[in-house]
Steps between C-alpha positions, in 0.01 A plus 500: 500500500665817380489836670261641237234234564530544870449878470206433268330256732569736795339795314203278411457390857507870617241588236268221615539599860419861421191388313388282789554777755293733292221248460491419869507868593204568270299213648572627857364849436 
């Protein structure tokens, strides 16, 4: 696993987490 793919998967994970945080925040309000 190269450094590029690691950075890519990390960025993807951050993007998914941000999306989940936004969704949960909207549901709470």
